[in-house]
DRENTIMI-173445 format. One record per atom (N, C-alpha, C): residue in three letters; residue number from 1; atom name; x negated, y negated, z. Coordinates in Angstrom, 1 decimal, decimal comma, padded with zeros to 4 digits. Each point is the difference from the previous one (the first is absolute). Example, Ala and Ser with C-alpha at 12.3 -4.5 7.8 and 13.67 -1.06 7.14 Angstrom:
// residues 2
<site 'Ala'; 1; 'N'; <-013,2; 005,7; 007,8>>
<site 'Ala'; 1; 'CA'; <000,9; -001,2; 000,0>>
<site 'Ala'; 1; 'C'; <-000,9; -001,2; 000,0>>
<site 'Ser'; 2; 'N'; <000,4; -001,1; -000,7>>
<site 'Ser'; 2; 'CA'; <-000,9; -001,1; 000,0>>
<site 'Ser'; 2; 'C'; <000,8; -001,1; 000,8>>
// end
This chain:
// residues 72
<site 'Val'; 1; 'N'; <168,7; -197,9; -082,8>>
<site 'Val'; 1; 'CA'; <000,6; 001,0; 000,9>>
<site 'Val'; 1; 'C'; <000,2; -000,7; 001,3>>
<site 'Ala'; 2; 'N'; <001,1; 000,2; 000,6>>
<site 'Ala'; 2; 'CA'; <000,4; -000,6; 001,3>>
<site 'Ala'; 2; 'C'; <-000,9; 000,7; 001,1>>
<site 'Gly'; 3; 'N'; <-000,5; -000,9; 000,9>>
<site 'Gly'; 3; 'CA'; <-000,7; 000,5; 001,1>>
<site 'Gly'; 3; 'C'; <-001,5; 000,1; -000,2>>
<site 'Ile'; 4; 'N'; <-000,5; -000,2; -001,3>>
<site 'Ile'; 4; 'CA'; <-001,4; 000,1; -000,2>>
<site 'Ile'; 4; 'C'; <-000,5; -001,4; -000,3>>
<site 'Ala'; 5; 'N'; <-000,9; -000,4; 000,9>>
<site 'Ala'; 5; 'CA'; <-000,6; -001,4; -000,2>>
<site 'Ala'; 5; 'C'; <-001,2; 000,1; -000,9>>
<site 'Ile'; 6; 'N'; <-000,1; -000,9; -000,9>>
<site 'Ile'; 6; 'CA'; <-001,2; -000,1; -000,9>>
<site 'Ile'; 6; 'C'; <-001,0; -000,9; 000,6>>
<site 'Thr'; 7; 'N'; <-001,1; 000,5; 000,4>>
<site 'Thr'; 7; 'CA'; <-001,0; -000,8; 000,6>>
<site 'Thr'; 7; 'C'; <-001,0; -000,4; -001,1>>
<site 'Pro'; 8; 'N'; <-000,8; -001,0; 000,3>>
<site 'Pro'; 8; 'CA'; <-001,0; -000,5; -001,0>>
<site 'Pro'; 8; 'C'; <-000,9; 001,2; -000,5>>
<site 'Ser'; 9; 'N'; <-000,3; 000,9; 000,8>>
<site 'Ser'; 9; 'CA'; <-000,9; 001,1; -000,4>>
<site 'Ser'; 9; 'C'; <000,7; 000,9; -001,0>>
<site 'His'; 10; 'N'; <001,4; 000,1; 000,0>>
<site 'His'; 10; 'CA'; <000,7; 000,8; -001,0>>
<site 'His'; 10; 'C'; <000,1; -000,8; -001,3>>
<site 'Arg'; 11; 'N'; <-000,1; -001,3; 000,0>>
<site 'Arg'; 11; 'CA'; <000,1; -000,8; -001,2>>
<site 'Arg'; 11; 'C'; <-001,3; 000,0; -000,8>>
<site 'Tyr'; 12; 'N'; <-001,1; 000,2; 000,7>>
<site 'Tyr'; 12; 'CA'; <-001,4; -000,1; -000,6>>
<site 'Tyr'; 12; 'C'; <-000,2; 000,8; -001,2>>
<site 'Pro'; 13; 'N'; <000,4; 001,3; -000,1>>
<site 'Pro'; 13; 'CA'; <-000,3; 000,7; -001,2>>
<site 'Pro'; 13; 'C'; <000,8; -000,5; -001,2>>
<site 'Tyr'; 14; 'N'; <001,3; -000,5; 000,3>>
<site 'Tyr'; 14; 'CA'; <000,8; -000,6; -001,1>>
<site 'Tyr'; 14; 'C'; <-000,7; -001,3; -000,5>>
<site 'Cys'; 15; 'N'; <-000,4; -000,8; 000,9>>
<site 'Cys'; 15; 'CA'; <-000,7; -001,3; -000,4>>
<site 'Cys'; 15; 'C'; <-001,2; 000,3; -000,8>>
<site 'Met'; 16; 'N'; <-000,8; 001,0; 000,4>>
<site 'Met'; 16; 'CA'; <-001,3; 000,3; -000,6>>
<site 'Met'; 16; 'C'; <000,3; 000,5; -001,4>>
<site 'Lys'; 17; 'N'; <001,0; 000,9; -000,1>>
<site 'Lys'; 17; 'CA'; <000,3; 000,6; -001,3>>
<site 'Lys'; 17; 'C'; <000,5; -001,1; -001,0>>
<site 'His'; 18; 'N'; <000,9; -000,9; 000,5>>
<site 'His'; 18; 'CA'; <000,5; -001,1; -000,8>>
<site 'His'; 18; 'C'; <-001,2; -000,9; -000,4>>
<site 'Thr'; 19; 'N'; <-000,9; -000,3; 000,8>>
<site 'Thr'; 19; 'CA'; <-001,1; -000,9; -000,3>>
<site 'Thr'; 19; 'C'; <-000,9; 000,7; -001,0>>
<site 'Leu'; 20; 'N'; <-000,3; 001,3; 000,1>>
<site 'Leu'; 20; 'CA'; <-000,8; 000,6; -001,0>>
<site 'Leu'; 20; 'C'; <000,6; 000,1; -001,4>>
<site 'Ile'; 21; 'N'; <001,3; 000,2; 000,0>>
<site 'Ile'; 21; 'CA'; <000,7; 000,0; -001,3>>
<site 'Ile'; 21; 'C'; <-000,1; -001,3; -000,7>>
<site 'Cys'; 22; 'N'; <000,3; -001,1; 000,8>>
<site 'Cys'; 22; 'CA'; <-000,1; -001,3; -000,6>>
<site 'Cys'; 22; 'C'; <-001,4; -000,4; -000,4>>
<site 'Leu'; 23; 'N'; <-001,0; 000,4; 000,7>>
<site 'Leu'; 23; 'CA'; <-001,4; -000,3; -000,3>>
<site 'Leu'; 23; 'C'; <-000,4; 000,8; -001,3>>
<site 'Ser'; 24; 'N'; <000,5; 001,2; -000,1>>
<site 'Ser'; 24; 'CA'; <-000,4; 000,8; -001,2>>
<site 'Ser'; 24; 'C'; <000,7; -000,6; -001,2>>
<site 'Leu'; 25; 'N'; <001,2; -000,4; 000,1>>
<site 'Leu'; 25; 'CA'; <000,7; -000,6; -001,2>>
<site 'Leu'; 25; 'C'; <-000,7; -001,3; -000,4>>
<site 'Ala'; 26; 'N'; <-000,4; -000,8; 001,0>>
<site 'Ala'; 26; 'CA'; <-000,7; -001,3; -000,3>>
<site 'Ala'; 26; 'C'; <-001,3; 000,2; -000,7>>
<site 'Leu'; 27; 'N'; <-000,8; 001,0; 000,5>>
<site 'Leu'; 27; 'CA'; <-001,3; 000,3; -000,6>>
<site 'Leu'; 27; 'C'; <000,1; 000,5; -001,4>>
<site 'Ser'; 28; 'N'; <001,0; 000,9; -000,2>>
<site 'Ser'; 28; 'CA'; <000,1; 000,6; -001,3>>
<site 'Ser'; 28; 'C'; <000,5; -001,0; -001,0>>
<site 'His'; 29; 'N'; <000,8; -001,0; 000,4>>
<site 'His'; 29; 'CA'; <000,4; -001,1; -000,9>>
<site 'His'; 29; 'C'; <-001,2; -000,8; -000,4>>
<site 'Asn'; 30; 'N'; <-000,8; -000,4; 001,0>>
<site 'Asn'; 30; 'CA'; <-001,2; -000,8; -000,3>>
<site 'Asn'; 30; 'C'; <-001,0; 000,7; -000,9>>
<site 'Leu'; 31; 'N'; <-000,2; 001,3; 000,2>>
<site 'Leu'; 31; 'CA'; <-000,9; 000,8; -000,9>>
<site 'Leu'; 31; 'C'; <000,5; 000,0; -001,4>>
<site 'Ser'; 32; 'N'; <001,3; 000,2; -000,2>>
<site 'Ser'; 32; 'CA'; <000,5; 000,1; -001,4>>
<site 'Ser'; 32; 'C'; <-000,2; -001,4; -000,7>>
<site 'Ala'; 33; 'N'; <000,1; -001,1; 000,8>>
<site 'Ala'; 33; 'CA'; <-000,1; -001,3; -000,6>>
<site 'Ala'; 33; 'C'; <-001,5; -000,2; -000,4>>
<site 'Val'; 34; 'N'; <-000,9; 000,5; 000,8>>
<site 'Val'; 34; 'CA'; <-001,4; -000,2; -000,3>>
<site 'Val'; 34; 'C'; <-000,4; 000,8; -001,3>>
<site 'Glu'; 35; 'N'; <000,5; 001,2; -000,1>>
<site 'Glu'; 35; 'CA'; <-000,3; 000,9; -001,1>>
<site 'Glu'; 35; 'C'; <000,5; -000,6; -001,3>>
<site 'Arg'; 36; 'N'; <001,0; -000,7; -000,1>>
<site 'Arg'; 36; 'CA'; <000,5; -000,6; -001,3>>
<site 'Arg'; 36; 'C'; <-001,0; -000,9; -000,6>>
<site 'Gly'; 37; 'N'; <-000,8; -000,8; 000,8>>
<site 'Gly'; 37; 'CA'; <-000,9; -000,9; -000,5>>
<site 'Gly'; 37; 'C'; <-001,5; 000,5; 000,1>>
<site 'Phe'; 38; 'N'; <-000,2; 001,2; 000,3>>
<site 'Phe'; 38; 'CA'; <-001,3; 000,6; 000,3>>
<site 'Phe'; 38; 'C'; <-000,7; 000,3; -001,3>>
<site 'Val'; 39; 'N'; <-001,2; -000,4; -000,2>>
<site 'Val'; 39; 'CA'; <-000,8; 000,3; -001,2>>
<site 'Val'; 39; 'C'; <-001,3; 000,7; 000,6>>
<site 'Ser'; 40; 'N'; <-000,2; 001,2; -000,4>>
<site 'Ser'; 40; 'CA'; <-001,2; 000,7; 000,4>>
<site 'Ser'; 40; 'C'; <-001,2; -000,4; -000,8>>
<site 'Ile'; 41; 'N'; <-001,1; -000,3; 000,8>>
<site 'Ile'; 41; 'CA'; <-001,2; -000,4; -000,7>>
<site 'Ile'; 41; 'C'; <-001,1; 001,1; 000,0>>
<site 'Phe'; 42; 'N'; <000,4; 001,2; 000,5>>
<site 'Phe'; 42; 'CA'; <-001,0; 001,1; 000,1>>
<site 'Phe'; 42; 'C'; <000,8; 001,3; -000,3>>
<site 'Asn'; 43; 'N'; <-000,5; 000,7; -000,9>>
<site 'Asn'; 43; 'CA'; <000,7; 001,3; -000,5>>
<site 'Asn'; 43; 'C'; <-000,3; 001,2; 000,9>>
<site 'Gly'; 44; 'N'; <-000,9; -000,2; 001,0>>
<site 'Gly'; 44; 'CA'; <-000,3; 001,1; 000,9>>
<site 'Gly'; 44; 'C'; <-000,9; 001,1; -000,5>>
<site 'Lys'; 45; 'N'; <-000,4; -000,2; -001,3>>
<site 'Lys'; 45; 'CA'; <-000,8; 001,1; -000,6>>
<site 'Lys'; 45; 'C'; <-001,5; -000,5; -000,3>>
<site 'Asn'; 46; 'N'; <-000,1; -001,2; -000,6>>
<site 'Asn'; 46; 'CA'; <-001,3; -000,6; -000,3>>
<site 'Asn'; 46; 'C'; <000,0; -001,5; 000,1>>
<site 'Leu'; 47; 'N'; <-001,1; -000,6; -000,4>>
<site 'Leu'; 47; 'CA'; <-000,1; -001,4; 000,2>>
<site 'Leu'; 47; 'C'; <000,2; -000,8; -001,4>>
<site 'Ser'; 48; 'N'; <000,7; 000,6; -000,9>>
<site 'Ser'; 48; 'CA'; <000,2; -000,6; -001,3>>
<site 'Ser'; 48; 'C'; <000,7; -001,3; 000,2>>
<site 'Gly'; 49; 'N'; <-000,5; -001,1; -000,6>>
<site 'Gly'; 49; 'CA'; <000,6; -001,3; 000,1>>
<site 'Gly'; 49; 'C'; <-000,5; -000,8; 001,1>>
<site 'Trp'; 50; 'N'; <-000,9; 000,6; 000,8>>
<site 'Trp'; 50; 'CA'; <-000,6; -000,7; 001,2>>
<site 'Trp'; 50; 'C'; <-001,4; -000,5; -000,5>>
<site 'Thr'; 51; 'N'; <-000,4; -001,1; 000,5>>
<site 'Thr'; 51; 'CA'; <-001,4; -000,5; -000,3>>
<site 'Thr'; 51; 'C'; <-000,5; -000,6; 001,3>>
<site 'Gln'; 52; 'N'; <-001,3; 000,3; 000,2>>
<site 'Gln'; 52; 'CA'; <-000,6; -000,5; 001,3>>
<site 'Gln'; 52; 'C'; <-000,5; -001,4; -000,2>>
<site 'Lys'; 53; 'N'; <000,4; -000,9; 000,9>>
<site 'Lys'; 53; 'CA'; <-000,3; -001,4; -000,1>>
<site 'Lys'; 53; 'C'; <-001,1; -000,4; 001,1>>
<site 'Gly'; 54; 'N'; <-001,2; 000,4; -000,2>>
<site 'Gly'; 54; 'CA'; <-001,0; -000,3; 001,0>>
<site 'Gly'; 54; 'C'; <-000,2; 001,1; 001,0>>
<site 'Gly'; 55; 'N'; <-001,1; -000,1; 000,7>>
<site 'Gly'; 55; 'CA'; <-000,4; 001,0; 001,0>>
<site 'Gly'; 55; 'C'; <-000,6; 001,2; -000,7>>
<site 'Lys'; 56; 'N'; <-000,5; 000,9; 000,9>>
<site 'Lys'; 56; 'CA'; <-000,7; 001,2; -000,5>>
<site 'Lys'; 56; 'C'; <000,7; 001,3; 000,4>>
<site 'Ala'; 57; 'N'; <001,1; -000,1; 000,7>>
<site 'Ala'; 57; 'CA'; <000,7; 001,2; 000,5>>
<site 'Ala'; 57; 'C'; <000,4; 000,9; -001,2>>
<site 'Gln'; 58; 'N'; <000,0; 001,3; 000,3>>
<site 'Gln'; 58; 'CA'; <000,4; 001,0; -001,0>>
<site 'Gln'; 58; 'C'; <001,5; 000,5; 000,4>>
<site 'Tyr'; 59; 'N'; <000,8; 000,0; -001,0>>
<site 'Tyr'; 59; 'CA'; <001,4; 000,4; 000,2>>
<site 'Tyr'; 59; 'C'; <000,4; 001,3; -000,7>>
<site 'Thr'; 60; 'N'; <000,7; 000,8; 000,7>>
<site 'Thr'; 60; 'CA'; <000,5; 001,3; -000,6>>
<site 'Thr'; 60; 'C'; <001,4; 000,2; 000,4>>
<site 'Val'; 61; 'N'; <000,6; 001,0; -000,6>>
<site 'Val'; 61; 'CA'; <001,4; 000,4; 000,4>>
<site 'Val'; 61; 'C'; <-000,1; 001,3; 000,6>>
<site 'Lys'; 62; 'N'; <000,5; 000,1; 001,3>>
<site 'Lys'; 62; 'CA'; <000,0; 001,3; 000,7>>
<site 'Lys'; 62; 'C'; <001,4; 000,2; 000,6>>
<site 'Asp'; 63; 'N'; <000,6; 001,1; -000,3>>
<site 'Asp'; 63; 'CA'; <001,4; 000,4; 000,5>>
<site 'Asp'; 63; 'C'; <001,0; -001,2; -000,2>>
<site 'Gly'; 64; 'N'; <-000,1; -000,6; -001,2>>
<site 'Gly'; 64; 'CA'; <001,0; -001,0; -000,4>>
<site 'Gly'; 64; 'C'; <-000,3; -001,4; 000,7>>
<site 'Glu'; 65; 'N'; <-001,1; -000,2; 000,6>>
<site 'Glu'; 65; 'CA'; <-000,4; -001,2; 000,6>>
<site 'Glu'; 65; 'C'; <-001,3; -000,6; -000,5>>
<site 'Ile'; 66; 'N'; <-000,1; -001,3; 000,0>>
<site 'Ile'; 66; 'CA'; <-001,3; -000,6; -000,5>>
<site 'Ile'; 66; 'C'; <-000,9; 000,0; 001,3>>
<site 'Val'; 67; 'N'; <-001,2; 000,5; -000,3>>
<site 'Val'; 67; 'CA'; <-001,0; 000,0; 001,1>>
<site 'Val'; 67; 'C'; <-001,2; -000,8; -000,4>>
<site 'Gly'; 68; 'N'; <-000,4; -000,9; 000,8>>
<site 'Gly'; 68; 'CA'; <-001,2; -000,8; -000,2>>
<site 'Gly'; 68; 'C'; <-001,1; 000,4; 000,9>>
<site 'Thr'; 69; 'N'; <-001,2; 000,1; -000,6>>
<site 'Thr'; 69; 'CA'; <-001,2; 000,3; 000,8>>
<site 'Thr'; 69; 'C'; <-001,0; -001,1; -000,2>>
<site 'Ala'; 70; 'N'; <-000,4; -000,6; 001,2>>
<site 'Ala'; 70; 'CA'; <-001,0; -001,1; 000,0>>
<site 'Ala'; 70; 'C'; <-001,3; 000,5; -000,5>>
<site 'Val'; 71; 'N'; <-000,7; -000,8; -000,8>>
<site 'Val'; 71; 'CA'; <-001,3; 000,3; -000,5>>
<site 'Val'; 71; 'C'; <-000,9; -001,1; 000,6>>
<site 'Pro'; 72; 'N'; <-001,1; 000,4; 000,6>>
<site 'Pro'; 72; 'CA'; <-000,9; -001,1; 000,6>>
<site 'Pro'; 72; 'C'; <-000,8; -000,8; -001,1>>
// end
C-alpha cells in the first residue's frame, strides 16, 4: 500500500510465524523418520521379557513406567 512504511517491528510477527512453521515441519519430519526404525522394549504393562542383571533393587511398573526402588 502506498504511503505505509514497513518497519522492522511490523515484519517481526511474519518472521516469527514463518520460523515456527519451518521448525514444526522439520521436527515432524525427524520424528516420523525415528518412528520407522523404533523398536519398543517395554510394553508399558509388566516386566515380561526383562531380567535383572545384578544389584538388589526392586522393579515394578507404575502408570506405564518402570520404577526402581533401592534396597539396602
